[in-house]
C-alpha positions in Angstrom: 16.8 0.7 1.6 20.4 0.9 1.6 22.3 1.4 -1.6 25.4 -0.7 -2.0 28.4 0.5 -3.7 30.2 -1.8 -6.1 33.9 -2.1 -5.6 35.9 -2.6 -8.7 39.0 -3.9 -6.9 37.4 -7.2 -6.0 35.4 -9.7 -8.0 33.0 -10.2 -5.1 31.1 -8.1 -2.6 32.0 -8.7 1.0 29.3 -6.6 2.7 31.8 -5.8 5.4 32.9 -9.4 6.1 35.3 -11.6 4.3 33.8 -14.7 5.9 30.9 -14.7 3.4 33.2 -14.5 0.4 32.8 -17.4 -1.9 36.5 -17.5 -2.7 37.6 -17.4 0.9 39.8 -20.4 1.7 40.4 -19.8 5.4 43.7 -18.0 5.0 43.7 -14.3 5.7 46.5 -13.7 3.2 46.4 -15.9 0.2 48.4 -15.9 -3.0 46.6 -14.6 -6.1 45.7 -17.2 -8.7 46.5 -17.0 -12.3 42.9 -16.6 -13.3 42.6 -13.6 -11.0 45.8 -12.0 -12.4 44.4 -12.0 -15.9 41.0 -11.0 -14.8 39.6 -7.9 -16.3 36.9 -6.1 -14.5 33.5 -6.7 -16.0 32.2 -4.2 -18.5 28.8 -2.8 -18.0 26.3 -4.1 -20.5 25.1 -1.6 -23.0 21.4 -1.5 -23.1 19.8 -1.3 -26.4 17.2 1.4 -26.5 14.1 0.2 -28.1 11.9 2.8 -29.5 8.4 2.2 -28.3 6.8 4.5 -30.8 7.9 5.8 -34.1 8.7 9.6 -34.2 6.9 11.5 -36.8 7.6 15.0 -38.0 4.9 17.4 -37.8 3.9 18.9 -41.1 4.6 22.6 -41.2 2.5 24.8 -43.5 4.8 27.2 -45.3 3.4 30.4 -46.6 4.3 31.4 -50.1 6.8 34.3 -50.5 4.9 37.5 -51.1 5.9 40.8 -52.7 8.2 43.2 -50.9 6.3 46.0 -49.3 7.3 49.5 -50.6 7.0 50.9 -47.1 9.7 48.4 -46.0 12.0 49.5 -48.8 11.4 53.2 -47.9 12.0 52.4 -44.3 15.3 50.6 -45.0 16.5 53.4 -47.2 15.6 56.0 -44.5 17.6 54.0 -41.9 20.5 53.8 -44.3 20.4 57.6 -45.0 20.2 58.4 -41.3 23.2 56.0 -40.6 25.3 57.8 -43.2 24.2 61.2 -41.8 25.2 60.0 -38.3 28.6 58.9 -39.5 29.2 62.2 -41.3 28.2 64.2 -38.2 30.6 62.2 -36.1 33.3 63.0 -38.7 32.5 66.7 -38.6 32.5 66.5 -34.8 36.0 65.0 -34.8 37.3 67.7 -37.2 35.8 70.4 -35.0 37.3 68.9 -31.9 40.8 68.8 -33.5 40.4 72.4 -34.7 39.3 73.4 -31.1 42.4 71.7 -29.6 44.7 73.5 -32.1 43.0 76.8 -31.4 43.3 76.4 -27.7 47.0 75.8 -28.1 47.2 78.9 -30.2 45.2 80.8 -27.6 47.6 79.8 -24.8 50.5 81.0 -26.9 48.8 84.3 -27.7 48.0 84.8 -24.0 51.6 84.2 -23.0 52.7 86.7 -25.7 50.2 89.2 -24.5 51.5 89.0 -20.9 55.1 89.6 -22.2 54.0 92.6 -24.3 52.0 94.0 -21.4 55.1 93.8 -19.2 57.2 95.5 -21.9 54.5 98.3 -22.1 54.5 98.8 -18.4 58.3 99.1 -18.5 58.1 101.8 -21.3 55.2 103.7 -19.8 56.6 105.1 -16.5 54.7 108.0 -14.9 57.8 109.3 -13.1 59.7 109.7 -16.4 56.7 111.4 -18.0 56.3 113.8 -15.1 60.0 114.6 -15.3 59.8 115.2 -19.1 56.7 117.4 -19.0 57.5 119.1 -15.8 54.7 120.7 -13.7 52.3 121.2 -16.7 50.6 117.9 -16.2 47.4 118.4 -14.1 44.6 115.9 -13.4 41.3 116.9 -15.1 38.6 118.6 -13.1 34.9 117.7 -12.8 34.0 120.4 -15.4 36.3 118.8 -18.0 34.7 115.3 -17.8 32.0 114.5 -20.4 29.6 111.6 -20.2 27.9 110.1 -23.2 24.4 108.7 -22.8 24.0 105.6 -25.0 20.6 104.5 -23.6 18.6 105.8 -26.7 18.3 103.5 -29.8 20.4 104.3 -32.8 18.9 106.7 -35.3 20.3 108.5 -38.4 19.0 111.8 -39.6 20.2 113.1 -42.9 20.1 116.9 -42.9 19.1 118.8 -46.0 16.4 116.3 -47.2 12.8 116.9 -46.5 10.7 113.9 -45.4 7.6 113.5 -47.5 4.6 111.6 -46.4 1.5 110.3 -48.2 1.2 109.1 -51.8 3.9 111.4 -53.1 6.4 110.0 -50.5 5.5 106.4 -51.4 6.0 107.0 -55.1 9.4 108.7 -54.5 10.6 105.8 -52.2 9.5 103.2 -54.8 11.4 105.1 -57.5 14.5 105.2 -55.3 14.2 101.4 -54.7 13.9 100.7 -58.4 16.9 103.0 -59.1 18.9 101.1 -56.5 18.0 97.7 -58.1 18.9 98.9 -61.6 22.3 100.2 -60.3 22.9 96.9 -58.6 22.4 94.8 -61.7 24.5 97.0 -64.0 
């Protein structure tokens, strides 16, 4: 089936031929009539929607409000405490970052000052001047003059002049020394 379009510029449908027009008077160009000049295009009819069946609301069963669960209150309090702790940790992190930036600036200043002082030290410490001041007395140390220290052993302290006592008598003396130390501390 072909769908026909309705043209709003004319009051009739031509279907491609003016010859079938009911207002065609035989003249290809005709003067418009007064009725046609005042003619307003037809308005579409508004359909009234008729409800076929009445709409009803479904009845909803509402549960009565119960008591607040203590576990829910504790949970909300825990979440609030953790939120406050998170905000505080972010504040501490911000303070630490700002301190780190200021310390890095201070470090760069100290490094530049260190390089300036090292250059001054190198200018003052001149081997040629020292050799000229001392003369021929300066000699490099020989292998028999070099001493090496072995630090591989663990640290230990031995107090000379005290005898180490073992057994029950040693335990009693050490307990007495501990008590004497505590009494002296609290005085």
